[in-house]
N, C-alpha and C positions, 0 to 999 in steps of 0.2 A: 461633501458632495460638490463636484465641479459642474458648472452649467456652461453650455456653449452659447446660450442666448440669454440676454437680460430679461426678455419677456417670461421665459420659463422660470428664471430665478425669482423675479418679482411675484409671479403668480403663485409659485410654490411657497415662498416665504409668507406672503400676505394671507393666503388661504390657510396655511398652517397656523399662523397666529390667530386668525378669525375662528378656525375650527377649535383650537385649544381654548380660546376665550369663551366660545359658546358652550363647549363641554364643561369648562370650569364654572361658568355662570349657571348652567342647568344643574350641575351637581350641587353647587352651593344652595341654589334655590330649592332643589329637591330636599336636601338634608335639613335646611332651615324650616321648610314647610312641613317636613315629616316630624321634626321635633315639635313645631308649633301645634300641628294637628294632633299628635299623640298626647301632648300636654293638655290640649283642649278636650280631647276625648276622655282622658283620665279624669279631668275635672268634671266633665259632664257625667261620666259614669259614677264618680263619687257622689255627685249631686243626686243622681237617680237612686243610688244606693241609700243615701241618707234620707231621701224622700220616702222610700219604701219602709226603711227602718222606723222613721218617725210615724208613718201611718200605722205600722204594727204596734209601736210603743204607745201611741195615742189610744188605740183600741183597747190595749191591755191596761193602760193607765186609767182609762175610764172605768173599767171593771174594778180596778184596785181602789179607785176613789169611791165607787159605789159601796164597796165592801167596808171601807173605812167609815163612811158616813153611817152606814147601817150599824156598824159596831158601836159607834159613839151614841147613836140613838138608843140602841138596846141597853147599853151600859148605864144610861141615865134614866131609863124608864122601866127596867125589868122588875122593879119592886111594885110598880103601880099598873103595869100593863099585863093583860092576859094574852095567852098564846094565840087565840083567834085574831086578836088585833095584829100581832106580828105576822100571822099567816096572810092576812089581808095586805099588810104593808109589803111583804116580800112578793106577793102575787102581782103587785103592780111594778115593783122595782125590776124584776127579772125581764120584763118586756121593754125596759129602757135600752137594752143592748142586744144586738143579734148574736153576740158571742155567748151570752149567758144561757145555759140550759136550765139551771136551777140554783137554789140557794138554801142554806140550812143554818139554823141557830143551834149551836152545840154548847150547852151549859155544863159547867163543872158539877160534880155530884152535890146534890142537895143545895145548890145555890138558888135556883129558881123556885124549887119546891122542896121543902125540908123532908118530904116523905119520898121523893123520887131521885134515884141516883142518875138515871138516864133521862134527860129531857133534851130532845133534839128533833124538832119539827123540820121537815125538808119539803120545800115547795119547788116544783119543776114544771116546765112547760109541757102541756099536752095539747098539741095543736095550737089553737088560738086561746085556749084556757089554761089556767093554772091548777095544778093538782097538788094536794097536801098529802104527805106520807110520813108515817112514823115507824116505818119498817126498819130504819137504821137506829132507832132509839130504843135499844134493848141490850141485854147482856150478850145475846148471841153475836151481834155485830161489834159491840164494845168499841165504840169509836175512839175511846181514849188511847187505844193501842196503835193507832195509825200515825204514820210519820207526819201527815199533813197537820194533825192535831198537835203532836209533840213539837214540831218545828214552829208552829204559830205560838205555842205556849212559851217557848224559849225566846221568841223574838217579839219585839214590841212594834214591828212594822209589818206590812203585808208581805207574805211569802207565797211563792208559786211552786206547786208540786211538779215533779218531773212529768213529762208527757206520758200518757198511757192510752192504750187502745181499749175502748169499751165495746165489747162484742155485742151487747144488747142493743146499743144505739148505733153500732157500726160507725163509730167516729173516733177521732183522736181528741183527747181531752186533757185539761189541766185544771187544777183547783187553786183559787186564790183564797188564802186563809189569813184572817185578821184577828188578833187577840182582843178580848174585851176586858177592860180594867175599870174597876171602881176605885179610883185613887190608886193605891198600890195593890189592891186585891184582884187576882186573876179570876174572871167570871166565866170565861169560856172562849169559844171561837166562832166567828162568822165565816162561812165558806160560800164562795160563788164558783160553781162548776162552769167551766168555759169550754166550748167546742171551738176548734181552730179551723173549721172548714172554710170560713170566710177568709181567714189569713191564707189558707192553702189555695183558695180560688184566686186571691190576689196575686200570689206568687206564680201559680200555674198559668194564669192568663196575662202575666206581665210580658210586655214586649219592649225591646229597645232596638231602635234601628229596624232593619227588615227581618233579621233572624236572631236577634239577641234575646235570651231568656234569663230566668232567675231560678235559683233553688235555695231552700232553707234547710239548714242542718241543726240537729239537736246538739246539745253540749257534748255528747259522746260520738258525734259524727254521723248519726243515723239521719237519713233523709226525712224531713218533715213535709216538705213540699218540693215538687219537681214536675216539669212538663211530662216526664215519664213516671207513671204511678206505680210501676211494678216493684220499685224498691222502697216505697213509702213505709217507714217504720219497720222495715225488714232487714235492711242492709246498711252497714256503715260505709261511708265513702272511702275510708282508709283500707277497706277490704275489697274494693271494686276490682273486677277482673281486668279492667283497663289500668295497666300499671302506671301510665302517665297521670291518670285521674287519681289513682290511689296515692301516688307521690304528692300530687297537689293537695289532696285531702289532709295528709299528714302536716303539710306546711300550713294549711288553713287552721288546723286544730291547735297548732303551736303559736300562731300569731293572732293578734287582735284585729289587724286589718292589713291589707296589702294587695299585691297584684301578682298573679301567677298564670301559667299556661299549661295546657294539656292538649293532646291530639285525640281525635275520635274519627275513625274512618277517613284517615289521611287529611282531615280538616283540623287546622290548628285554631284553638280558642284562647282568647284572653279572658281571664277571670278576675273580677274586682270584688273583694270581699271585706266584710267588717263584722263586728260582734255586737249583738243587741244586749245592752246592759240589763241587769237584773234577771236575765234568763240564760245567758251563756250561749244563746243561739247564734249561728253563723249564717248571715245572709250574703249570698253571692250572686253576681250578675255576670253572665258569660256571653261573649259575642265573637263570631269568627274574625280571625285576623285579616282574612281577605276582604271582609266588609269594611274593617277599619282602614285598610290600605287602599280601598277602592278610590277615594278622592285623590290619594297620592299617585296611584296608577294613572288615573285620568289626567292629573296635572302633568305627570311625566310624559304621557303621550302628547299632550298639547305642547309641552316644552320642546319635545323632539320635533314635532311638526313645525313649530315656529322657528326652531334652530335650522332645520333643513331649508325652510323658505328664506330665512335670513342668509344662509350660506349660498343658496342659489342666486339671490339678489346681489350678494357681495361678489360672487364669481362673475356675474354679468357686468357689474360696475368696474371690477378690476380688469377684466378682459378689455373693456372699452378704453380705460385709461392707459393700460399697458400697450394696446394697439396704437394709440395716439403717440405715446412716448417713443416706442420702438420704431414706428414709421419715420418720425422726424429724426431720430438718432441714426437710422440707416442712411437717410439723406445726407446728414452732416458727415457721417463716417465715409461714405462713398466720395463725397466732395473733398474731404481732407485727404483721402488716399490719392485721388487724381492730382491734387496740388502737390503732394509729397513726391509723386512720380514726375513732376514737371509739366503736367498737362494743364495749361491755362486756357484751353479752348472750351472747357466745360461751361455749361450754362450756370447762371446764378441760382442759389438756393431759393426755392419757393416756399418759405415758411413765414406766415404773416401773423403768427401769434405774438403776444406781448410778454411772454414768459421768458425764462432763461434761454430756451431753445431759439426763440425769435431773436433775442439779443445776440446770441452766438452766430446765427445765420447772417444777421446784418453785418457783424464784424468780419466774417469770412468773405461775404460779397464785396465789402469795401477793400479788403486785402487783395482779392482777386483782381479788381479793377485797377488799383494803384500799382500792384506788382506787374501786371500785364503791360501797362504803359511804360514803366521803367525798363523792363526787359526789352521791349521793342526799341527804345532809345539806345540802350547798350548795344543791341545787335546791329543797329544802323551805324553807330559810331565805330564799332569794331571793324565793320566792313570798310568804312572810310579810312580808318587807321591802317588796315592791311593794304589798301591802294596806295596810300602815301609811302608806306614802307617799300612797296614794290618799285615805286618811282625813284625813291632814294637808292635802291639797289641798282636799278638800271643806270642812274647817274654815276654812281661810284664805279660801276664796271666800265662805263665810257671813259671816265677819268683815268682809270688804270690803263686802258688801251692807249689813250693819248700820251700818258707819261712814258709808256714803253716805246712808242714811236719817237718821242723826243730823245729818250736815252740812246736809242740806236743811232739817231742822226748825230748827236753830240759825239758818240764814240767814232763815227765815221769821220767827223771833222777832226777829232783828235788824231786819228790815224793819218789823215791827209796832212795835218800839221807836222807830224813826225816825218812823213815823206818829204814835205817841203823843206824841212830843216836839213834833211840829208842832202837834198839837191842843192841847197844853198851852200853847204859845206863843199860840195863838189865844184860849184861855181867859184867859190872862194879859192879853192885849190887851182882851178884853171886860170883864174886871174893872176895868181902868183906865177904861173908858168907862161902868162901871156907875152911876157917880154921875150921868151924863148921861141914862141912859135905863133905868128899871126894867123897862119893857116889853121893851126889847131884851134886858135881863138875863134876864128870865124865859124868853124864847125860847131864848137861848143856854144857859140853865140846863137847859132841856129837852133841847137837843142834847147838852149835857155828860152829862146823865143817860143818854141813849141810847148815847153813846160810852162812858161808864163801864160800862154793861151789856155792851157788845160787848167791851171790854177785859177785863172780868171773865170773860166766857165764854172769850175767847182765852187768858187767863192760866190758866184752869182746864184748857183743852185742852193748853196747853204743859206744865202741871204733870203732867197725866196721861201725856202722851207721854214727858216726861223721866223720870217715875218708871218707866214701862214699859221704856224704853230702859235706864235704870239697872239694873232687875231683870234684863233680858236680858243686859246686859254682865257683871253679877255672875255669872249662871249660866254664860255662856260662859267667863268667866275661870276659874271653879271646874272646869268640865268640861274645858277645855283644859289646866288645870293637872294634873288627874288623868290625862288622855291623855298629857301631856308626861312625867309621872312614869312612866307605863306604857311610853312609848316609850324612856325612859332605861333602864328595866329590859330592854326588848326589844333595845336597842342592844348589850347585853352579848353578844348572839348573835354580833356582829361579832368579839368577842374569841375566841369559840369557833371561828368560821370561820377566823380567823387562826391559831389553834392547829392546826386541821385542815390548813390550807395548809402550816404548818411540818412537820406529820407527813408530808404528801405529799412535801414537799421532802426530808425525811430518807429516806423510802422510795426516792425517785428517786436519792438519793446512794448508798444501799445497792445499788440495781439497777445503777447506774453502776460501783460497786466490783466487783460480781459480773461485769459485762461486762468490766472490766479483767482480773480473774482469769481469765475464760474466754479472753481474748485471749492472756494469758501462757501458759496451758496449750496453746492452739492453736499458739503460736510454738514451744513445746517439742516439740510433735508434728511440726514440720516441715511437708512437703508434705501429710501425712495430716490436719493440723490446719488447712489453709487454709479448708476449709468452715466449721469452727467459728469461725475468725477473722471470716468474713463475717457469720455470725449474731450473734456478740458485738458487732460494729460496729453492726449494725442495732439491737440492744438498747440500746447506748450512745446512739445517735441518738434512740431512743424516750425514754430516760431524760432526755436533754437537752431534748427537746420538752416532756416532763412538767414538768421544772424551770422552763422558760420559761413554760408555762401557769400553774404555781403562782405564779410571780413576778407574772404579769399579774393573777391573782386577788388576790394580796396587795396589789398596787398599787391595784386596784379597791376592795378593802376599805378601804384607807387613805383613798382619795378619799371613799368612802361615810361612813367615820367622821368625816373632816374636815367633809364637807358636813353630816352629821348633827349634829356638835358645833356648827357655825355655826347650824344650824336651832334647836338647843336654846337656844343663847345668845340668838338673836333672839326665839325664842318666850318665853324667860324675861324678856327685856327688854320684850316686848310685854305679857306678863301683869303685870309689875311696873308698866309704864306705865299699864295699865288700872286696876290696883288702887291705885296710889299717886297717879296724876295724873287719869286720866279719871273714876274713881269719885268722888273729892272734887269735881271740876268738875261732874259730874252732880248731886251732892248740893247743891252751891252753886246750880246752875241751878234745881233743884227749889225750893230755899229762896227764890231770887229770884222764881221764878214764883209761889210761894205768897204772897210779899210783894206782888208785883204784883197778885195777885187781891185781897189785903186792901186794897191802895191803891185798887184800882178800886171795892171795896165802900165804902171811905171816901168816894170821890168821889160815889158814888151817894147816900150819906147826906147828904153836904154839899149836893148838888144838891137833895135833898128838903127839907133845912132851908132852902135859899135860896127854894124855892117857897112854904114855909109861914111863913118869918120874913122877909118882905121889909122889915119895919120895922127889923130889925137888919142891913140890907143892908151897911152899911159894915163892921160887925164881921165879918159873914160873908164879905164880899169880901176882907177882910184875911186871914181864915183860909183862904179858898179860894186866895188868892194864895200864902200859905205852903205850902198843900198842893200847889198846882201846882208850886211851886219844888221841893218834895221829890220830886214825881212826875218832874219834869224831870231832877233829879239821879239818881234811881233809874233812869230810862230811859237816861240817859247811861251810868251804870255797867253797866246790863244790856247795852247795845250794845257797850261796850268788852269786857265779859266774853264776849259772843258772838263777837266777833272773835278773842279769845284761844282760845276753844273751837274755832272753825273752824280756826285755825292748828295747834292740837294735833291736831285730827282729820286735817288734811292730812298732817302728819308721820306719824301713826299709820297712815294709809292707805298712805303710801309704804313704811313698815316691813312692812305686810301684803303689799304687792306684792313686796317683796324676799323675804319668806318664801315667797310663792307661787312665785317664780322658783327659790328653793332647793329647794322641794318638787319642782318640775318637773325640776330637775337630778338630784335623788335618784331620781325615777322613771326618768329616762334611764339612770342608773347601774344601777338594779335591772333594767331591761330588758336592758342589755348583759350583765350578769351572768347573767341567765336565758338569753340567747341563747348565751353561751359554754357554759353547762352543757348546753343542749340539743344541742350538738355531740356529746355523749357519749350513746350508747344504752345504757340500763341495764335 
């Protein structure tokens, strides 16, 4: 079964365990109590049974003892005692027991009186008096033929005759017969007739519990006593119309004692029975099973009531505890979900307990506070880094434009030098022809004068532009050197960010350790701690995500530091190149331009001299020829230097382009860092 709520899971599980425990406890208690009560009842019933049996046996034993004592007395005195004396003795003895109806002395033929065969006085109760009768002492009755006499003669101990119904007295009777011996000579029999009405009354009025009764069976199964008198001495229990009772009767007749059951009118009875020695009678006590089980039923009812009350109390207690746990777990879960989504604007957990939930809430609150501060610092530094990157980008773009202008100017100088070289060659050719035509020389001198003026002007322009570019390059170099130094100082922020990332990583490790501790505590708590194990697992996952994010930040910082170091290296190289190479070249270019201007001025002076001193034309032509050669050499050198400058400018432009690309990469890294930080709401 899958549960969507931990409260439902805990409530279902705990209530199931409690309910099963209560059912098991009630069942065991009921069975043990049932066994104990049944054993106690059987013991009590057997005690009751033996008590009644002892009562009956004592009554009968008393009669048996009376008969034995009488037999001994008569055996020792029959030769000296007359019958009236015996009559008086028996008249007193028969009133010693309520069971005794009468007693007789039955002598063997001619033992008491040599002339009388039948001597048998019989004394019986007649109200409160005793009556003597000899009606059984004759040949008509012939008491010698009866079993009670024969059995007594054959036995040396008291014998009881089978029960019989006396219609005259309307009672059930038995006779106790005791033989009389004079040493080894059989003298006769002493009999005591016993009515068992008192025994019947004892059985009929016997009560055990509220509705338990007793019944007494003869050795053949005939009812001797029962609360229902209709079957007394008339019907055997084994032939009863109730088949279950008849089946029980057969079992009783076969066994000396035991326990059986039968049903009467849909009521089940337990029957405890035993055998009365010397008589073969079966005494049984019966009691309804429902009465026996009544204490068990009452106890079961009480157990059910107590179990229900205990279950209700458990439900209330469990609901209270589950509500407390689930309420705090929901707080922790919602808090953890917000943090996992990057929302650090949430309020701190308000759990003030000192248990595992309180410890967990304290750790999460501490993590929220520390991570919020770190993320704010990273966000601020990423913005500053982006600004620095933008400034570097602007500077590199400005450098690119400046280098392009310098390259164009140098190319123009190179072109002018090429033009100057061609003009010089023409002047040289004209000077060679000067001897042939002074007029032509004057014209060409004028042209040279104009060309020298133009060259002078261009040289001055180149000198000014080169000087301005030189000044701009120097200013940019100093400014970028200052910015570079400031950037190097600002780059130390990366180290601070790295330290902060390490702090976040340490905090994540501590949170992960707390998560492991919470998982261990939840495992110790068993099923009660499964909810805590889920929350601890979520915190562990959050800690792992935080660790991964910190690692990404550290990797990004490493990339930024590497890119920034490359940028610094390239920038330093660029500044060094500008200071050590470009600046001297600029200075040389300015000097060359200045020299070029001076040369142009010299040409102008020479042309002037040519126009005023035509008479010294040959000397002047020689000087002009030398000057032209110098100009040609200077122009050649200037052209070569211009090519070198252009080559260096191309290389420098490539370096600036590389720096621009590095700055762009740095801006991308700063943008990614800012994007990652913006995932967290602070």
